[in-house]
N, C-alpha and C positions, 0 to 999 in steps of 0.2 A: 756786752750785750745791749747796754743802753744806747751806745752809739749806732749799733745796727738797727735798732728800732727807730732811731731818729732818721737814719738814711731811708728806711722803708717809708716813713711818714712823709719825708720830703719828696720822694719819688712819686707817691700817690697824689699828693697835692699838686706837684708839677704837672703830672699827667692830666689832671682835671683842668688846670689852667690852660694847658696847651690845647686841649680839645675845645674848650669854651671859646677861646679867641679864634681858633681855626674855623669853627663853625659859624660863629656869630659876627666876627669882625673881618674875616677873609684874609687876615694877616696873622703872622706868628710873632708875638713879642719875645724879648729876650728871656730865656729860661736859665735858671741856676740849679745845677744838680751837684751832689757830692758823691764821689766814687769811694771805693773801699780803702783808698789810701788817704782819705779826707781831702782830696783835691777838689777844688771848686771849679766846676765847668759851666761857663756861660756861653750860650749860643742863641741865635735868633732865626736859624733856618736849618733844615736837615743837612747832615754831612753827606757828601756825595762821592768821596774818594777815600776808601777805607782799607787799611792794612790790619789784618788780624794776626796776632802772635800767639793765639791759644786756640786749639782745635774746637773747643766747645763754643767759643765766640763765632768761629767760622761756620760751624754747623747751624747755630741759631740764626745767623744772618741769612743763610740759604733758606731756612724754614720761613723766614719773614719775607722772602721773595726779593732779596737784595743782591743777587748774583752780579748784576751789572755795575753795582756800586763798589764791589770788592776789587781792588787793584793788586792785592797781595795777601798771601797766607803764610802760615808757619811752615818751615821745612819738614815738620813731622806730621802735617795734616794728611790724612788718608781718606777722610769722608767730608762731604759727599764725593762720590766718584767724579762728578763733573767739575770738581774744583781742581782737578789735576793740571789743567792748562794755566792756572794762575801763577804769577811770579812768586817765587819762594823767598821768604825772609827769615832771618834768625836774629835773636838778641845779641849774637856775637858779631853781626855785620857792622861795617863802618856806617855811621850815620848818613854819609853821603849817598849810600845806596838807597836809603829811604827817601832822601830829599829828591833824588833823580826821578822818582815816580809821583812827586807832588801830592802826597796824601793830605787830606784835611783832618783825618782822624786815625789814630793808631790805638787799637784795642789790645790791652795787655792784661796780665793778672798780677797779684801782689808779689809773687816770686820774682818777677822781672823788675818790679819797682824796687824791691829790697836788694836784689843781686846785681843789677846793672843800672844804677842811678845815673851814671854818666851819659848813657844812651838816651834815657828819658829826658834829662835836662837839656841835652843838645837838640832833641826834637822840639821840645817846648820853646827853646830860645829861637828856633827857626819858625815859630808861629804855628806849629802843628799841635792840635789838641790831642792829649794822651788821656785815656780813660782806663782805669784799672778795676776789673770786676772779677769776682769769684765767690760764689755763695757757699755758706757753711751748712745750710739746711734747705729744706724744700721751699719755705716761704721766701727766703732770700733768692732762691732760683727764680721764683715768680717776679720778684722785684727787679732782678737783673734783666729778665725778658722785657719787662715794662720799660726799663731804662734804655735798652737797645731800641725799642720801638720809638721812644721819645727822641733819641739822638738821630734817628734815621727817617723820621716822619712816618713810621709804620705803627702808630699806636693801635689802630684797629686790628691789624694783623697780629700784633702782640697779644691783644686782648683775646682774640680768637684762639691763638695758640694755647693760652692759659686755660680758657674754658674747655677746649677739647681734651687737653691733658687731664684736667680735673674730672671730666666726665668718664674718661677711661679708667682713671684711678679709682673713682667711686664704684665703677662696675667690678673691677678686680677685687676690691674689698668686699663687695656684696657676695662674692662666691664662697667666701670662707667665714662670713659673719656669724653664722649659726653653728659652727663646728664646736663640739663640746671639748675636745682635747686637741689643741694645736701643737705642732711639732716644735721642739726646742732645737735651736740651731747655733752653732759657733761659726762666725764669719771671719775667716782669716784675711788679713790685709798684707802682711809681709812675713813669710815663713821663717826666713833666716834670723829675723829679729824678734820673733814671737809677738807680733803686733796684730791687733784687731781694730775695728772701727768704733768710734764713740757714738753715743746716743745722738740721733739727729743727722748723722752722716748719710749721704745718698744711698750707699749700699744697705744701710739699716732701714732707711725709708722703703727701699725696694723690698727687702725681706719682710718687714712688718705689714706692708700693703698686701703682699702675697699670702699673708696668714701665718707667717713664722714668728716664733718668739726668740728674741735675742738672748742667748744664755749669758752673754758677757755684757749685760746692761750696766754692770758696775765698773766698766772700764773708764779710766780717767786719763785724759790727755795731759802730758807733762808740759806741752807748749800750746800755743794757739792754733791747733790743727784738729782734724777730725780722725786722727789715728792715734792709738794708745798702746803702750806696752801691756802685754798680758802674759806674764811669765808661765813657764811650763807647769810649775807647781800649782799656780792659780787655776790654770786650764784643767789639769788632771784632777783637781779636787771636784770638778763637775763632770768628770768622764762618764759616770753612769746615767747622766741626764741628757746627754747630747744625742739627739735622734739623727741629726744630719750635720755633716761637716762640709761647709762651703769655703772655697778659697778663690779670691779673685786671681785671674791669670792674665799676665801681660808684662809690660815694661816694669811696673812697680813690684810685681811678684812673679818672677820667672821660676815657677816650681812645677813639678810633675806630681801626679797622684801617687806614684811609687815612692817619691821622697816623703810625702805626707804619711803614707802607710808605714814606711820603714823608720820614721822618726822615733828614736828611743823613748819608750814610755807611752806612745800613742796607741799601742796595741790594746790598752785597757779602755780606750774611748768607745762607748757604745756604737757610735756611727761607724767607726773604723772596723770594729768586729762584725758589724752587719753589712759591710760593703756599701755604706751610704755616704761616701765622700765624693765631692764633685768640684770641678773647676768651672768658674764662670768668667767669661770674657769681661775684662775690666771696662771696656768701652760701652757696655750696656748696663752697667750698674754704678759707675762712678762719675761719668760726665754729666753735668747739669743741662741736659738736652732732652727733647721729646722722646728720644730713643730709649729713655729709661723704662718706657712701657714694655719694650722687648725684654728688659731685665726682669720685670715683674712677672711676665708670662713664663719666662725661662725658669725662674725660681719656683713659681707656682706649680709648674709641671713636674718639677723634681719633688716637691713636698707632697702635692696632692694630685697625682696624675688622673685619678678618677673624676676630679672636679674640674681641672683645667683642660677640658676637652674643647675641640673646635666648635662644637655646638654651643657650649656655654659661653665661650669667648665671643662668638659671633652675635650673641643676643644683644650686645651693646650697640650693634649697628642697626638694630631693628627700630 
């Protein structure tokens, strides 16, 4: 936790220095940043040829207006739709494929750093800057957006992206701020392994912003992740309190509502008995991108349909 705070502080200071010299000196001095792998990144001008190996990075780059600087994306990227024409890359690819497209920056996440160090080392030995980013909570998400802005010369766009997201988040919170009794929710991460999300994880941020109460706030991750085991006995001990059962749906949790409803023992869960179980697309509640707002609205409409109306939601635009 202390190291993440240091990273956040360094990013903020670096951003201030970057802007100062850009505005008052007309040039950009060398900057030093530290990524999530404790890698030291030194650069004196924005990167221009970027390969992104993580869908969230790709989406955030597009939000920053960097479509022309992206020369490649992950083979699994589906959003934004206009990224479909970009060259596809995988961390399984031979390093020579990367080198053929002459990137000056390759964006990855810690999983790639840990699982494919040979690829990372080969790219770095070839003079390519590799940056590993993946936030564990909402504040780190803002830090990563700022870092992307610094790396690409889009500090103003990154600041605007953060401000607009925070404004939307504040508006969502205001809709349920004065509710006397908020709904208690269990948010499933992986059904087959009986896992939920830990405090601070993006889906829990989405849930709590929309006015829900995380019934599994006592979940503790066994490793340095935002997912934790939550055994059936532990879950069923809270069965009478669970108003709504949410489950992320996608690659990480390929489950159906029927599987959830027919899970042995789940018939005593209040939400299951009252037909209040729902699947939520993992892409709108898990990825650290502005689209998390869609997740907040989706969850809000499930929990409080009378409050999350188009009229109330559109007030934020007035």
